[in-house]
MARBA-402627 format. One line per 4 residues: number of its first residue (from 1); their letters; for each residue x, y, z of N, C-alpha, C. Coordinates in steps of 0.02 Angstrom, whole numbers. Layout:
N
NUM	A	X/Y/Z/X/Y/Z/X/Y/Z | ...
END
This chain:
328
1	MPEV	-831/1929/1888/-799/1863/1890/-847/1812/1920 | -858/1755/1887/-903/1704/1914/-874/1672/1977 | -918/1646/2019/-896/1614/2081/-860/1548/2066 | -882/1514/2015/-850/1451/1995/-843/1450/1919
5	PSTP	-796/1413/1893/-791/1405/1820/-853/1370/1792 | -859/1370/1726/-915/1334/1695/-907/1259/1707 | -963/1222/1697/-961/1150/1708/-909/1115/1664 | -905/1132/1599/-851/1101/1559/-782/1117/1585
9	ELAQ	-771/1176/1612/-706/1194/1640/-693/1156/1704 | -744/1145/1744/-735/1104/1804/-714/1034/1787 | -746/1005/1736/-727/938/1713/-656/938/1687 | -637/992/1652/-569/998/1626/-519/1001/1684
13	MYEL	-536/1037/1737/-492/1041/1795/-483/972/1826 | -537/935/1833/-533/869/1863/-491/822/1821 | -500/825/1755/-461/781/1711/-387/797/1715 | -370/861/1719/-300/879/1725/-271/853/1791
17	MQTI	-309/860/1845/-285/835/1910/-274/760/1908 | -320/724/1878/-312/651/1873/-253/632/1829 | -243/669/1775/-187/654/1731/-121/667/1767 | -117/722/1805/-56/737/1842/-42/682/1893
21	TRCD	-93/662/1931/-84/610/1982/-62/544/1951 | -96/522/1898/-79/459/1866/-9/460/1837 | 8/516/1805/74/522/1774/129/524/1827 | 117/560/1881/165/563/1936/177/493/1964
25	ERFR	124/455/1976/130/388/2002/169/343/1954 | 156/351/1889/191/310/1840/265/327/1836 | 280/391/1838/349/413/1838/387/382/1897 | 358/386/1956/392/361/2016/401/285/2012
29	AEVR	351/251/1984/357/178/1977/412/160/1928 | 417/197/1874/469/184/1824/539/198/1852 | 545/251/1892/610/267/1923/629/214/1974 | 581/193/2016/597/143/2067/616/76/2036
33	SGAL	586/59/1980/601/-5/1948/667/-4/1910 | 693/56/1897/754/62/1858/741/67/1784 | 678/63/1763/662/68/1692/675/138/1665 | 668/188/1709/680/257/1691/735/284/1736
37	QAAF	790/302/1707/846/329/1746/847/404/1737 | 808/437/1779/800/509/1772/788/540/1841 | 804/603/1847/794/640/1910/724/670/1910 | 675/629/1926/605/652/1926/587/677/1996
41	YPVR	553/734/1998/531/763/2062/455/763/2065 | 426/725/2111/353/717/2115/317/782/2128 | 254/784/2106/212/843/2115/149/828/2155 | 146/769/2186/86/752/2224/74/804/2279
45	GLEG	12/829/2281/-6/882/2327/-16/948/2293 | 8/953/2231/3/1016/2193/-51/1015/2140 | -88/959/2134/-136/952/2079/-188/1008/2078 | -213/1027/2136/-265/1079/2139/-238/1146/2116
49	VCAA	-177/1162/2135/-146/1225/2114/-136/1227/2039 | -112/1171/2011/-99/1168/1939/-164/1172/1899 | -216/1140/1924/-280/1142/1889/-308/1213/1888 | -300/1248/1944/-323/1318/1947/-282/1362/1900
53	LSLA	-218/1350/1897/-174/1389/1854/-192/1379/1781 | -212/1318/1763/-228/1304/1693/-285/1347/1667 | -333/1364/1710/-390/1405/1689/-375/1479/1696 | -328/1497/1740/-314/1568/1752/-273/1599/1695
57	LERR	-234/1557/1661/-188/1583/1610/-215/1573/1539 | -195/1618/1495/-207/1610/1424/-145/1577/1393 | -154/1547/1334/-98/1514/1302/-41/1562/1287 | -57/1624/1272/-5/1673/1255/35/1696/1316
61	DYLV	10/1683/1376/45/1703/1436/108/1660/1446 | 155/1688/1484/218/1654/1498/214/1618/1565 | 247/1561/1569/254/1525/1633/326/1503/1641 | 354/1515/1700/421/1490/1718/412/1445/1778
65	STYR	440/1385/1774/429/1335/1826/496/1310/1854 | 492/1258/1894/550/1230/1929/563/1159/1905 | 608/1125/1938/620/1055/1923/559/1011/1942 | 516/1036/1986/454/999/2004/398/1025/1958
69	NLGD	404/1007/1894/367/1045/1843/312/1007/1807 | 301/943/1822/253/903/1784/184/937/1781 | 157/955/1839/90/985/1841/87/1052/1806 | 140/1093/1815/141/1158/1782/143/1150/1706
73	ALAK	184/1103/1682/190/1093/1610/123/1071/1580 | 89/1024/1612/24/1001/1588/-27/1057/1592 | -24/1096/1645/-71/1152/1653/-63/1203/1596 | -3/1211/1571/10/1260/1518/-2/1230/1449
77	GVDL	-21/1166/1445/-39/1137/1381/17/1102/1345 | 72/1087/1379/126/1049/1348/103/977/1337 | 120/949/1280/99/881/1262/127/830/1311 | 84/786/1336/104/736/1385/157/689/1358
81	GAIV	148/667/1296/196/621/1267/265/653/1261 | 267/717/1243/331/752/1236/365/760/1304 | 325/769/1357/353/774/1424/386/708/1444 | 350/653/1433/378/587/1451/439/572/1409
85	AEAA	436/588/1345/492/576/1301/554/614/1324 | 545/676/1346/602/715/1370/631/684/1432 | 588/662/1478/612/631/1539/652/567/1525 | 633/532/1472/666/470/1453/725/481/1407
89	GKAA	741/544/1391/798/559/1349/788/541/1276 | 727/550/1252/711/533/1183/710/594/1138 | 726/583/1074/732/639/1027/667/676/1017 | 610/643/1030/545/676/1022/524/717/1083
93	GTSK	568/723/1132/553/761/1192/551/836/1179 | 529/872/1228/521/945/1220/588/980/1207 | 642/950/1229/709/979/1217/753/928/1181 | 722/889/1138/757/839/1098/790/785/1140
97	GKGG	765/776/1202/793/725/1246/858/745/1279 | 877/808/1272/942/830/1298/937/871/1362 | 876/884/1384/867/923/1445/847/881/1504 | 806/830/1491/781/788/1545/723/818/1582
101	PMHI	697/783/1632/636/805/1666/642/870/1705 | 703/891/1721/712/953/1758/712/1014/1711 | 712/1002/1645/720/1058/1598/669/1052/1541 | 606/1049/1560/551/1048/1511/537/1119/1488
105	QDLG	530/1128/1423/508/1193/1398/471/1184/1333 | 424/1228/1320/385/1227/1259/364/1299/1244 | 402/1332/1202/389/1403/1189/321/1414/1157 | 299/1365/1116/234/1372/1084/177/1372/1134
109	AGLM	185/1336/1189/134/1334/1242/143/1388/1293 | 199/1425/1288/211/1478/1337/249/1455/1399 | 271/1391/1400/313/1368/1455/385/1386/1436 | 408/1442/1461/469/1472/1436/532/1440/1463
113	HTTG	528/1415/1524/590/1390/1555/572/1351/1618 | 608/1297/1630/608/1265/1695/681/1256/1714 | 694/1261/1778/763/1261/1800/773/1217/1861 | 832/1188/1866/849/1147/1923/882/1185/1980
117	VVGS	892/1249/1971/924/1291/2022/869/1326/2062 | 866/1313/2126/813/1341/2168/813/1417/2166 | 755/1446/2149/747/1519/2149/770/1553/2086 | 805/1518/2042/835/1552/1984/783/1571/1931
121	GLPI	724/1543/1934/673/1560/1885/642/1628/1896 | 647/1655/1957/612/1718/1972/640/1778/1934 | 706/1789/1932/731/1845/1892/719/1835/1817 | 719/1772/1794/703/1759/1724/631/1780/1709
125	AAGL	586/1763/1756/516/1783/1748/509/1859/1749 | 548/1892/1791/546/1965/1793/567/1995/1726 | 618/1964/1694/639/1988/1629/585/1977/1576 | 552/1920/1578/498/1906/1531/440/1955/1542
129	ALAA	425/1969/1605/370/2016/1620/387/2087/1597 | 451/2106/1604/472/2172/1580/464/2175/1504 | 485/2122/1470/477/2120/1397/404/2126/1377 | 361/2090/1413/289/2093/1398/261/2162/1411
133	QLDG	285/2194/1465/263/2261/1480/282/2310/1425 | 343/2303/1400/366/2346/1347/329/2333/1281 | 311/2270/1269/273/2253/1209/203/2284/1211 | 175/2289/1270/109/2320/1278/52/2279/1249
137	EGRV	60/2212/1247/8/2170/1217/-35/2134/1269 | -26/2150/1333/-68/2122/1385/-49/2052/1406 | 11/2030/1391/34/1963/1411/56/1964/1483 | 39/1911/1520/57/1905/1591/108/1849/1599
141	TVVT	153/1858/1646/201/1806/1664/185/1779/1733 | 187/1714/1741/180/1681/1806/243/1641/1819 | 268/1644/1880/325/1603/1900/305/1562/1961 | 318/1497/1958/303/1453/2015/369/1433/2048
145	FGDG	364/1422/2114/424/1403/2153/400/1376/2220 | 445/1341/2254/429/1313/2319/444/1362/2375 | 424/1343/2435/436/1387/2493/510/1398/2505 | 552/1348/2489/623/1356/2500/654/1412/2459
149	ATSI	626/1427/2401/653/1479/2358/645/1549/2388 | 600/1556/2437/591/1623/2467/649/1643/2511 | 697/1599/2521/757/1615/2559/818/1626/2514 | 806/1627/2449/860/1636/2400/864/1709/2379
153	GAYH	924/1734/2369/933/1804/2352/897/1824/2289 | 895/1780/2238/862/1797/2175/788/1810/2184 | 758/1777/2234/687/1789/2250/677/1862/2269 | 718/1886/2314/710/1954/2339/724/2006/2285
157	EAMN	773/1992/2243/789/2038/2188/730/2043/2140 | 701/1986/2122/645/1985/2075/584/2019/2105 | 570/2006/2168/513/2037/2202/520/2113/2203 | 580/2135/2219/593/2207/2224/582/2241/2157
161	LASL	611/2214/2104/605/2245/2038/533/2242/2013 | 499/2185/2024/431/2179/2001/386/2231/2032 | 395/2244/2096/354/2294/2130/373/2364/2108 | 438/2377/2103/462/2443/2083/437/2463/2014
165	WKLP	438/2416/1967/419/2430/1898/348/2410/1881 | 310/2386/1932/240/2366/1922/234/2317/1864 | 274/2265/1865/276/2217/1811/213/2173/1811 | 191/2151/1752/134/2105/1747/156/2034/1764
169	LVFV	169/2023/1827/200/1961/1851/163/1935/1913 | 147/1870/1912/115/1838/1970/164/1787/1998 | 182/1796/2061/226/1750/2097/182/1697/2130 | 189/1635/2110/149/1581/2139/194/1536/2179
173	CQNN	191/1543/2245/231/1502/2290/192/1439/2306 | 216/1382/2281/186/1317/2294/215/1292/2361 | 187/1317/2415/214/1303/2481/193/1234/2504 | 238/1184/2493/222/1115/2513/252/1098/2581
177	QWAE	275/1149/2617/298/1144/2686/368/1115/2695 | 398/1091/2641/464/1060/2647/512/1087/2594 | 571/1109/2615/625/1125/2569/672/1064/2569 | 663/1022/2520/696/957/2517/676/916/2578
181	HTRL	718/912/2630/701/872/2690/694/916/2752 | 691/981/2742/689/1027/2799/622/1062/2803 | 591/1059/2861/527/1091/2872/534/1168/2870 | 483/1201/2845/484/1274/2836/505/1309/2901
185	AEYA	476/1291/2957/489/1326/3019/561/1317/3043 | 596/1268/3015/665/1256/3036/716/1298/2998 | 694/1332/2945/741/1375/2909/715/1446/2899 | 653/1459/2920/625/1526/2913/592/1547/2979
189	PATD	616/1600/3010/585/1622/3074/515/1650/3065 | 500/1675/3004/433/1701/2988/403/1656/2935 | 355/1615/2953/329/1564/2907/268/1588/2868 | 243/1647/2882/188/1676/2843/219/1709/2782
193	LAAR	225/1672/2728/261/1696/2669/224/1753/2634 | 158/1751/2635/120/1806/2605/131/1871/2643 | 134/1867/2709/147/1927/2748/216/1955/2734 | 265/1911/2725/332/1933/2708/332/1968/2639
197	AAAY	295/1939/2592/293/1967/2525/261/2036/2523 | 212/2047/2566/177/2111/2568/225/2168/2584 | 281/2153/2615/330/2205/2632/360/2236/2570 | 353/2203/2513/378/2232/2450/327/2278/2418
201	NMAA	275/2295/2455/224/2341/2431/188/2314/2369 | 173/2251/2371/133/2220/2318/76/2182/2350 | 24/2168/2311/-31/2127/2335/-5/2058/2352 | -25/2032/2409/-2/1966/2432/-58/1931/2468
205	VAVD	-70/1868/2450/-126/1831/2479/-107/1758/2486 | -132/1727/2538/-123/1655/2549/-189/1621/2534 | -185/1561/2506/-245/1523/2488/-233/1449/2501 | -287/1414/2515/-283/1341/2526/-271/1307/2459
209	GFDP	-211/1282/2449/-194/1250/2386/-228/1183/2374 | -258/1155/2426/-297/1094/2418/-368/1108/2394 | -386/1171/2390/-452/1192/2366/-443/1223/2297 | -454/1186/2243/-441/1213/2176/-485/1272/2158
213	LATW	-546/1275/2184/-589/1331/2168/-567/1395/2201 | -550/1391/2265/-524/1450/2300/-459/1474/2268 | -417/1426/2249/-354/1444/2217/-366/1476/2149 | -414/1449/2112/-431/1479/2047/-455/1551/2054
217	RVLH	-497/1564/2103/-521/1633/2113/-464/1681/2126 | -418/1661/2168/-361/1704/2185/-316/1713/2125 | -299/1659/2090/-255/1665/2032/-288/1703/1975 | -353/1691/1965/-389/1727/1913/-386/1802/1925
221	AAVA	-397/1822/1987/-395/1893/2004/-324/1922/1997 | -275/1883/2017/-205/1906/2013/-184/1916/1940 | -201/1867/1898/-184/1872/1827/-221/1931/1794 | -285/1938/1811/-324/1994/1783/-295/2061/1803
225	GARA	-273/2066/1866/-243/2128/1889/-178/2144/1854 | -137/2093/1845/-74/2102/1809/-86/2123/1737 | -137/2094/1706/-153/2110/1636/-179/2181/1629 | -211/2205/1682/-240/2272/1680/-190/2326/1699
229	GDGP	-129/2306/1716/-78/2354/1732/-72/2371/1806 | -103/2329/1849/-102/2342/1921/-38/2318/1955 | 6/2287/1918/69/2264/1948/66/2193/1973 | 118/2172/2009/125/2102/2028/83/2082/2088
233	TFVE	72/2017/2095/39/1989/2153/78/1928/2175 | 85/1919/2240/115/1859/2269/59/1815/2295 | 56/1753/2272/5/1706/2294/38/1647/2328 | 25/1638/2392/51/1581/2429/-1/1526/2431
237	CLTY	12/1472/2394/-34/1415/2392/-12/1364/2444 | -50/1358/2498/-31/1315/2553/-51/1243/2539 | -2/1200/2529/-14/1130/2515/30/1087/2560 | 42/1026/2539/87/981/2576/113/931/2526
241	RLSG	177/916/2530/206/867/2483/185/797/2504 | 148/763/2461/120/698/2477/165/640/2456 | 228/655/2444/276/603/2425/345/626/2446 | 396/586/2430/464/606/2445/487/663/2401
245	HAGA	545/690/2417/573/746/2380/587/728/2307 | 615/670/2295/632/648/2228/596/582/2212 | 604/559/2150/564/504/2124/564/441/2166 | 622/420/2189/626/358/2228/642/371/2301
249	ADHS	634/433/2323/656/453/2390/609/429/2444 | 637/414/2500/599/397/2560/570/461/2591 | 513/456/2623/486/515/2657/466/498/2728 | 506/455/2760/492/435/2829/505/491/2878
253	YMPE	540/543/2858/554/600/2902/490/642/2913 | 439/632/2872/377/668/2882/337/634/2939 | 311/672/2986/270/642/3039/211/604/3010 | 202/542/3030/151/499/3000/81/528/3006
257	EELA	64/551/3065/-4/578/3076/-15/641/3034 | 36/682/3030/30/743/2990/20/727/2916 | 61/682/2891/55/662/2821/-14/631/2807 | -38/589/2852/-103/557/2843/-159/609/2842
261	AFEA	-153/661/2884/-204/714/2886/-206/751/2820 | -149/763/2790/-149/798/2726/-169/752/2668 | -152/688/2673/-175/641/2622/-251/639/2619 | -283/647/2677/-356/648/2679/-384/710/2644
265	RDAG	-343/760/2633/-364/821/2599/-344/822/2526 | -318/767/2501/-295/761/2432/-346/793/2385 | -323/840/2344/-368/882/2305/-410/843/2255 | -380/794/2220/-416/758/2168/-478/721/2193
269	PNFR	-470/675/2241/-529/639/2266/-581/685/2297 | -560/736/2332/-608/782/2364/-644/825/2312 | -609/843/2259/-641/881/2206/-692/838/2170 | -677/775/2158/-725/730/2127/-787/723/2171
273	RWLE	-776/716/2236/-833/709/2282/-878/771/2279 | -846/830/2275/-886/892/2271/-924/896/2206 | -893/876/2150/-927/877/2086/-988/831/2086 | -980/773/2117/-1037/726/2121/-1092/754/2167
277	DSAL	-1072/776/2226/-1121/799/2275/-1158/861/2250 | -1125/902/2209/-1156/962/2182/-1197/948/2120 | -1197/885/2097/-1233/864/2037/-1210/903/1975 | -1147/925/1976/-1121/962/1918/-1094/915/1865
281	VPAP	-1059/863/1887/-1033/812/1841/-1051/744/1869 | -1093/706/1833/-1117/642/1860/-1060/591/1865 | -1070/542/1909/-1019/491/1922/-997/454/1859 | -1043/435/1814/-1019/400/1753/-972/442/1711
285	ELDA	-985/508/1708/-940/551/1670/-872/557/1704 | -873/560/1771/-811/563/1808/-771/498/1800 | -807/442/1799/-774/377/1787/-741/377/1718 | -776/405/1670/-748/408/1602/-686/452/1600
289	IDAR	-687/507/1638/-628/550/1642/-570/513/1674 | -583/475/1727/-531/435/1759/-499/387/1709 | -542/354/1671/-517/305/1622/-478/339/1567 | -501/398/1546/-467/435/1493/-398/458/1517
293	AAAA	-393/481/1579/-328/502/1606/-280/444/1610 | -305/387/1634/-262/328/1640/-238/305/1571 | -283/307/1522/-265/286/1454/-214/334/1424 | -222/399/1436/-176/448/1409/-105/438/1436
297	VEEA	-101/423/1500/-35/412/1531/-4/348/1504 | -43/295/1499/-18/232/1472/6/241/1400 | -33/275/1360/-14/287/1290/50/328/1285 | 56/380/1327/115/422/1325/178/384/1342
301	FTWA	175/342/1394/234/303/1414/250/249/1363 | 200/216/1338/212/164/1288/245/193/1226 | 219/250/1204/246/283/1145/317/309/1158 | 326/346/1212/390/379/1225/446/330/1237
305	MSLP	433/277/1275/486/231/1293/511/189/1234 | 472/188/1180/491/149/1121/532/190/1072 | 541/253/1085/573/298/1037/649/297/1044 | 684/318/991/757/323/995/779/386/1032
309	GPDA	840/384/1056/869/444/1086/896/490/1033 | 925/546/1052/953/593/1004/1010/561/965 | 1017/580/902/1072/556/862/1137/587/887 | 1191/551/880/1256/576/903/1274/643/871
313	SEVW	1249/655/811/1264/718/777/1233/778/812 | 1185/766/856/1150/820/891/1191/849/949 | 1247/817/965/1284/838/1025/1311/909/1018 | 1323/933/957/1351/999/947/1298/1050/925
317	TDVF	1235/1031/924/1182/1079/907/1149/1105/970 | 1116/1162/963/1081/1194/1020/1129/1215/1075 | 1190/1233/1056/1238/1260/1104/1260/1328/1078 | 1291/1367/1121/1310/1435/1102/1370/1435/1054
321	ADDS	1418/1393/1066/1479/1394/1025/1468/1362/957 | 1499/1389/907/1498/1359/840/1540/1295/841 | 1516/1242/808/1552/1178/814/1621/1180/783 | 1636/1230/743/1702/1233/712/1755/1254/762
325	VVPR	1735/1284/818/1785/1307/867/1785/1265/930 | 1743/1213/931/1741/1170/990/1794/1116/982 | 1839/1108/1031/1891/1056/1025/1860/987/1025 | 1886/944/981/1862/874/976/1910/827/1011
END
């Protein structure tokens, strides 16, 4: 395994991080202005983890995410315009505008499910991993979740089964230190989540989520191990939420000095500085990447916001019941 990705891959990681940051900022601005009436959950602070994940996974691999899914969806290759369209309730969205930003999915890209219920994605991911194991085609499943989900019963059930059956599953805990408005130490007596996970007799490691290269090495190894039949790995990516819990939420409950210290560690700007200092990607190319990311976000929002919503006839499609038996 190489110590660092190739130079084109490094540039790709940086562009993804910039796109996530710009899109997150635009979403929050649209929600605050009232132009977008949607339950958007910011992902600032997770850019480095998502960039690492994008290189660790193959397109055929499965990913299950949460309501805080923008970075994960882009990392898995979901179209940016389709993501924005879904958030805006447009027919061209990933779920025909009927799921909203908490329920992005794209089976073609391998983003199998996102859910608004904390922790509920883990047993779904275990089922997908079991199916992949039975298929025997070397497909890996990754499930992402926040630190708060580690206190949910479904988390423990999925961890137990994954270890027992040696499933090709990687648990990626995006530990941003806050479960909504509650600090980790205020709801968990043992805050070393990787150490807790190791009790399930699986590989467990903590990594600095603000360091995309260190995170990539850990995720790359975990995915490779799962693909080789070595069973699951728990990866705790230590980050910090650099915004409020929801799109227009206040985050004054975060200690100012603490937040400022983590803002100084923001993965995108620091990764750009490293690329420049290492002479791997020159400043003009990085400037071009910045401009390309900004243009992509602007184009996606301009396109998506101009589209129509789902037709009224769609209300009875994509549901379990046949429309002939649904009372009108």
